[in-house]
C-alpha positions in Angstrom: 6.0 12.5 -162.5 7.9 14.7 -160.3 10.5 15.0 -163.1 8.4 16.1 -165.6 6.7 19.0 -163.2 10.4 20.4 -162.4 11.5 20.2 -166.2 8.2 21.9 -167.0 8.7 24.6 -164.5 12.3 25.2 -166.5 14.2 23.7 -163.6 17.2 21.2 -163.3 17.6 19.2 -160.2 20.6 21.2 -159.3 18.6 24.8 -159.9 15.9 23.5 -157.8 17.9 22.5 -155.0 19.7 25.9 -155.1 16.5 27.9 -155.2 14.5 25.5 -152.7 17.3 25.0 -150.2 16.7 21.3 -150.4 19.8 19.1 -150.5 20.6 18.2 -154.1 20.5 14.4 -153.3 17.0 14.8 -152.0 15.7 16.5 -155.1 17.6 13.8 -157.4 15.9 11.0 -155.5 12.7 12.6 -155.8 13.2 13.1 -159.5 14.3 9.9 -160.5 11.7 8.1 -158.2 14.0 6.6 -155.7 12.0 8.5 -153.2 8.4 9.0 -153.3 7.4 12.6 -153.1 4.5 11.5 -150.7 7.3 10.0 -148.2 9.3 13.5 -148.3 9.2 15.8 -145.0 6.7 18.4 -144.9 9.2 21.1 -145.0 10.6 19.8 -148.0 7.3 19.9 -150.0 6.7 23.6 -148.5 10.3 24.2 -149.8 9.7 22.9 -153.0 6.4 24.1 -153.9 7.8 27.8 -152.8 10.4 27.5 -155.4 8.1 26.2 -157.9 5.8 28.9 -157.2 2.8 26.2 -156.9 0.6 25.3 -153.8 0.7 22.0 -152.5 -2.5 21.2 -154.1 -1.1 21.9 -157.7 1.8 19.4 -156.7 -0.6 16.8 -155.7 -2.5 17.2 -159.2 0.6 17.2 -161.2 1.9 14.1 -159.3 -1.4 12.1 -159.9 -0.9 9.7 -157.0 -3.8 7.2 -156.0 -6.6 9.0 -154.3 -5.8 7.1 -150.7 -2.3 8.4 -150.7 -3.4 11.9 -151.9 -6.0 12.0 -149.1 -3.7 10.8 -146.4 -0.9 13.5 -147.4 -3.3 16.2 -147.2 -5.1 14.9 -144.0 -1.6 14.8 -142.5 -0.9 18.2 -143.7 -4.0 19.7 -142.5 -3.6 18.3 -139.0 0.1 19.6 -138.8 -1.0 23.0 -139.8 -4.0 23.3 -137.8 -2.9 21.9 -134.5 0.8 23.0 -134.3 0.5 27.0 -134.3 4.0 27.8 -135.1 3.6 25.9 -138.5 0.8 28.8 -139.4 3.4 31.4 -139.4 5.7 29.3 -141.5 3.1 28.7 -144.0 2.1 32.2 -144.3 5.8 33.3 -145.2 5.8 30.4 -147.7 2.6 31.4 -149.6 
């Protein structure tokens, strides 16, 4: 699922790693399914979305996980961005 999204955007794991600044091993683990995207650190998600030029909502839609995981992921992201002021400036620079 994540692998298909990355390749549909014209990236290899190596190219996405270079563009996003996320270690190649992390990208590789996500692409082969060793690590679930919903278990990735939020900063990793932000960097990947920025490199792919998509929003986190588009990432979620393309990954198509269960509704419960999707909801818990976005609730966590909302809480993080809403209540930690320094993350708001980070998000503004990313999107």
